[in-house]
C-alpha positions in Angstrom: -89.9 63.4 78.6 -86.5 64.7 78.8 -84.2 63.8 81.9 -82.1 66.2 83.9 -79.5 65.2 86.5 -81.0 63.1 89.3 -80.2 62.2 92.9 -81.2 59.0 94.7 -80.5 58.2 98.3 -81.2 55.0 100.5 -79.5 54.6 103.8 -75.8 55.8 103.3 -75.9 54.8 99.5 -75.8 57.9 97.1 -76.4 57.8 93.5 -75.9 60.8 91.1 -77.1 60.3 87.5 -76.7 62.4 84.4 -76.9 61.4 80.8 -76.1 57.9 80.4 -73.9 57.7 83.5 -74.6 57.1 87.2 -72.0 57.3 90.0 -72.6 55.6 93.3 -70.8 56.1 96.7 -71.4 56.1 100.4 -72.2 59.2 102.5 -70.8 57.4 105.5 -67.5 58.6 106.9 -66.9 55.1 108.1 -67.0 53.6 104.6 -64.0 53.5 102.2 -63.8 56.1 99.5 -65.1 53.6 96.9 -67.0 54.9 93.7 -69.0 52.6 91.4 -69.7 54.2 87.9 -71.8 52.6 85.2 -72.4 53.9 81.6 -75.6 52.7 79.9 -74.0 53.1 76.6 -71.9 50.3 77.2 -74.8 47.9 78.3 -75.8 45.1 76.0 -78.6 46.0 73.5 -81.1 43.8 71.9 -79.9 42.2 68.6 -83.3 42.3 66.9 -84.3 45.5 65.2 -87.6 47.2 66.2 -89.8 47.9 63.2 -92.1 51.1 63.2 -95.5 51.4 61.4 -93.8 52.2 58.1 -91.7 49.1 58.3 -88.3 51.3 59.1 -86.2 50.4 62.1 -87.2 52.4 65.2 -84.7 54.8 66.9 -83.1 52.7 69.6 -82.6 56.0 71.8 -79.7 57.9 73.2 -78.9 55.7 76.3 -79.9 58.6 78.5 -81.1 57.4 82.1 -84.8 58.5 82.4 -85.7 57.2 85.8 -84.1 55.2 88.7 -85.0 54.1 92.3 -83.6 52.1 95.2 -85.4 49.1 96.8 -86.9 49.7 100.2 -83.9 48.0 102.0 -81.3 49.6 99.6 -80.2 46.1 98.6 -81.3 46.7 94.8 -81.2 49.6 92.4 -82.8 49.8 89.1 -83.0 52.4 86.2 -84.5 52.7 82.8 -83.0 54.4 79.8 -83.9 56.1 76.4 -82.9 52.9 74.7 -85.9 50.9 76.3 -83.9 48.9 78.7 -84.5 48.1 82.4 -81.1 47.5 84.2 -81.0 45.9 87.9 -78.2 46.0 90.2 -77.3 44.7 93.5 -75.8 47.3 95.7 -73.8 45.2 98.4 -71.5 45.3 96.6 -72.4 47.0 93.5 -72.9 44.7 90.6 -75.2 44.6 87.4 -77.4 41.7 87.5 -79.6 42.0 84.3 -80.4 44.2 81.4 -84.0 43.7 80.0 -85.8 45.3 77.4 -89.1 47.1 77.9 -92.0 47.7 75.3 -91.9 51.6 75.4 -89.7 54.2 76.9 -90.5 54.5 80.7 -91.4 57.5 82.8 -91.2 55.9 86.5 -90.4 52.9 88.3 -90.5 51.4 91.9 -89.8 48.3 93.7 -92.7 46.5 95.6 -92.3 46.5 99.3 -91.3 42.8 99.3 -88.5 43.6 96.7 -89.8 40.8 94.7 -90.9 42.9 91.7 -89.9 46.1 89.8 -93.0 48.0 88.6 -92.3 50.2 85.4 -94.6 52.7 84.1 -94.4 53.9 80.6 -95.5 56.6 78.1 -98.4 54.7 76.5 -100.1 54.3 80.0 -99.1 50.7 81.0 -97.4 49.3 84.1 -95.3 46.2 83.6 -93.9 44.1 86.4 -90.4 42.4 86.2 -89.3 39.8 88.8 -86.2 40.7 90.8 -84.9 37.0 91.7 -85.6 35.7 88.6 -83.2 38.2 87.1 -83.8 37.7 83.3 -87.5 36.9 83.6 -89.8 38.8 81.1 -92.1 41.6 82.0 -95.7 41.0 82.8 -98.5 43.7 81.9 -100.3 44.6 85.2 -102.5 47.6 84.3 -103.2 50.4 81.9 -104.4 54.0 81.7 -105.6 55.8 78.5 -102.9 58.5 78.8 -99.3 58.7 79.7 -98.3 57.6 83.2 -96.0 59.9 85.1 -95.4 58.3 88.3 -96.1 55.0 90.2 -96.0 54.0 93.8 -97.0 50.9 96.1 -98.7 51.0 99.5 -96.2 49.8 102.4 -98.3 46.5 102.7 -98.1 45.8 98.8 -101.7 45.7 98.6 -102.3 48.7 96.2 -100.6 50.0 93.2 -100.9 53.8 92.8 -100.5 55.3 89.3 -100.5 59.1 88.3 -101.3 60.2 84.7 -101.5 63.2 82.4 -105.1 63.4 82.6 -105.2 64.8 86.2 -106.0 61.3 87.7 -104.6 59.3 90.6 -105.7 55.6 90.4 -105.7 53.2 93.3 -105.7 49.5 92.2 -105.6 46.2 93.8 -102.0 44.6 93.5 -103.3 41.1 93.1 -106.0 42.1 90.7 -105.1 45.4 89.0 -108.4 45.5 87.2 -110.2 46.0 90.4 -110.0 49.8 91.2 -110.2 50.6 95.0 -110.5 54.4 94.2 -109.5 57.6 92.3 -108.1 60.5 93.9 -109.7 63.4 91.7 -109.0 67.1 92.3 -106.0 68.2 90.3 -106.6 70.3 87.2 -103.4 69.5 85.3 -101.4 66.4 85.0 -100.2 64.8 88.2 -96.3 64.9 88.0 -95.4 63.1 91.4 -97.0 60.9 94.0 -95.6 59.5 97.3 -97.1 57.4 100.0 -95.9 59.2 103.2 -93.2 57.0 105.2 -94.5 56.2 108.6 -98.3 57.0 107.6 -99.1 54.3 105.3 -102.9 55.6 104.6 -101.5 59.0 103.4 -100.6 60.1 99.9 -98.8 63.3 98.8 -99.3 64.4 95.3 -98.2 67.3 93.0 -99.3 68.7 89.8 -98.9 71.1 86.9 -101.6 73.1 88.6 -99.0 74.2 91.1 -100.6 72.5 94.0 -99.4 69.9 96.6 -102.2 67.8 98.1 -102.7 65.3 100.8 -105.1 62.3 100.4 -106.6 59.4 102.2 -106.0 57.4 99.2 -108.0 54.4 99.9 -111.2 56.2 100.1 -110.0 58.9 97.5 -110.6 61.6 99.9 -108.7 64.9 99.7 -107.4 66.1 103.1 -105.5 69.2 102.3 -104.5 71.4 99.4 -101.7 73.9 99.3 -101.4 76.4 96.5 -97.7 76.9 95.8 -98.6 80.3 94.1 -99.9 81.7 97.3 -96.4 81.2 99.0 -94.4 83.3 96.4 -93.4 86.9 96.9 -94.9 89.4 94.6 -91.5 90.4 93.5 -90.3 86.9 92.5 -89.8 86.8 88.8 -91.6 83.4 88.3 -94.8 84.8 89.9 -96.9 84.2 86.9 -95.0 81.3 85.3 -96.5 77.8 85.0 -94.5 75.2 86.9 -94.8 71.7 88.1 -93.0 69.7 91.0 -90.5 67.5 89.9 -89.6 66.0 93.2 -91.2 65.2 96.5 -89.0 63.9 99.2 -89.8 63.0 102.8 -87.9 63.1 106.2 -89.4 60.7 108.7 -87.3 62.1 111.4 -89.5 65.3 111.5 -92.3 64.5 109.1 -90.8 67.1 106.8 -91.6 67.3 103.0 -89.6 69.0 100.5 -90.6 70.0 97.1 -88.5 70.9 94.1 -90.2 72.6 91.3 -89.4 72.3 87.6 -87.0 75.4 86.6 -87.4 77.2 90.0 -84.3 78.0 92.1 -86.0 77.2 95.4 -87.0 74.3 97.5 -90.4 74.4 99.5 -90.5 72.8 102.8 -93.4 71.7 104.6 -94.5 69.8 107.9 -96.9 66.9 107.7 -99.3 67.2 110.8 -100.7 63.7 110.5 -103.1 63.9 113.5 -104.8 67.0 112.1 -104.4 65.6 108.3 -102.8 68.7 107.0 -99.6 70.2 105.6 -98.0 73.1 107.2 -95.9 75.3 105.2 -92.4 76.2 106.9 -90.1 78.0 104.4 -88.4 78.4 101.2 -84.8 77.6 100.7 -83.3 79.8 97.8 -80.2 78.8 95.8 -78.1 80.8 93.4 -77.7 78.1 91.0 -80.1 75.9 89.2 -81.3 73.0 91.4 -81.3 69.6 89.6 -82.7 67.3 92.5 -83.0 66.8 96.2 -83.4 64.0 98.6 -83.5 63.4 102.3 -80.9 61.1 104.2 -82.3 60.0 107.6 -80.0 61.3 110.4 -78.4 63.7 108.1 -80.7 66.1 106.4 -81.6 67.4 102.9 -79.0 66.8 100.0 -79.2 69.3 97.2 -77.8 68.6 93.7 -77.0 71.9 91.8 -75.6 73.1 88.6 -72.4 74.2 90.0 -69.2 72.6 89.2 -67.4 74.2 92.3 -70.1 73.3 94.7 -72.3 70.3 93.2 -73.6 69.1 96.5 -75.0 71.0 99.6 -76.3 69.5 102.6 -79.1 71.4 104.5 -80.3 70.9 108.2 -82.7 72.7 110.4 -80.7 75.2 112.6 -82.8 76.9 115.3 -86.1 76.0 113.7 -84.9 77.1 110.1 -83.4 75.0 107.3 -80.1 76.2 106.0 -76.9 74.9 104.3 -74.3 73.7 106.7 -70.7 74.4 106.4 -69.0 71.8 104.1 -67.9 68.5 105.7 -65.4 65.9 104.9 -68.2 63.8 103.3 -69.6 66.6 101.3 -66.1 67.3 100.0 -65.4 63.7 99.2 -68.6 63.3 97.2 -68.2 66.5 95.5 -64.8 65.6 94.2 -66.1 62.4 92.8 -68.8 64.6 90.9 -66.0 67.1 89.7 -64.1 64.3 88.3 -67.1 63.1 86.2 -68.7 66.5 85.6 -69.1 66.3 81.7 -71.9 63.7 82.3 -73.8 66.2 84.5 -72.9 69.3 82.5 -74.8 67.9 79.4 -77.9 68.3 81.5 -77.5 71.9 82.2 -79.5 73.2 79.2 -82.4 70.7 79.7 -85.1 70.3 82.1 -87.3 67.5 83.4 -89.7 67.8 80.4 -92.8 68.6 82.5 -93.1 72.0 80.7 -94.3 70.1 77.6 -97.0 68.2 79.3 -99.5 71.0 79.4 -102.3 70.5 77.1 -103.2 73.2 74.4 -106.3 75.2 75.5 -109.1 75.5 73.2 -112.0 77.9 73.9 -114.8 76.1 72.2 -117.4 78.4 73.7 -116.1 81.6 72.1 -115.5 79.8 68.6 -119.1 78.5 69.1 -120.7 82.0 69.8 -118.6 83.6 67.0 -119.9 80.8 64.4 -123.5 81.4 65.6 -123.2 85.1 65.3 -122.1 84.9 61.7 -125.0 82.6 61.1 -127.4 85.0 62.5 -126.0 87.8 60.4 -126.3 85.7 57.4 -130.0 84.9 58.3 -130.8 88.5 58.7 -129.3 89.4 55.5 -131.3 86.9 53.5 -134.4 87.8 55.3 -133.9 91.6 54.4 -133.4 90.7 50.8 -136.6 88.8 50.7 -138.7 91.6 52.3 -137.1 94.3 50.1 -137.1 93.2 46.4 -135.1 95.2 44.1 -136.3 98.4 42.2 -136.1 99.2 38.6 -132.4 99.9 38.9 -131.7 96.7 40.6 -131.6 98.3 43.9 -133.7 97.3 46.9 -136.8 99.6 47.4 -136.7 101.6 50.5 
């Protein structure tokens, strides 16, 4: 999967990544104007060469950051890159703690709620765990799927590991014994792109898919509670009405139980309200943007941060005003953080032509029924022709008698 520019928020810590570089700063006006920059191309690499099936050295990658996340408290930050590395940081103050090698390129990662482990999901369908305190400890295989994993999450009590794959499945496994499966959440008709356990509602799971739906689940039982079809929310005049798309980000605001969705390649953000007592999602509005939106994330007490492909205005902060979400006038904090991004714009600008890679996950369709019926018709015609020749022997001139 390709990786576009990304945004991560935890407390007042804000991280923007692009290419092999990430920048970390604070959104608090009381903090100093410090900026931590890390470039994965300068990170240590394994000295051994990886050999492919043909005995030739494998491509070690481009150092592009593929996925990143904060721990629950914000004390740790982890990322994986295209060179098959897991890099762990302490955030207070920022410091690189370890660089470890993963078996295959990773697609998603998360910390356990206890912050004792980092769980890493990869393209082959496996989930490995890496210890946090034992900073150079090796990875341990926890569970596996038969298809590519696209996201991984843990329940707030660390009892369950939730995994989403390309084959339309969400699996809920026991964390202490992952071979024991608690349930499957089945219903999506395309790859499951993102999953999120709703903060404040530990029994509820949000999921999105290439089938252009947002679904709400009671994940321990695998019961679907609600399904929103995003295509039904679009205006007929919108140019992407018939386009296939998937959700590339689900983010949640506990302050008002608000859910924001960013769809791959669409210049809009969908906003929903989670009505937990009624176990349903209520559509609120769309936020349109003039520029391509790379990523979105909520900050508690602030609102929705939007990272967009615009050097003059890379960050936009949105808040509800009179019941409707809208961009607020640029504040001193937005100006300060945006200035940092403009100073390192080359790292983000390289992502402008790419996307999150979700469009390449759709499976090629094959109409077996039509192909079968066509072959069957051909066989029947051949049988009729042979029968006609047997019942009408040729005449003196070699022509069949009439």
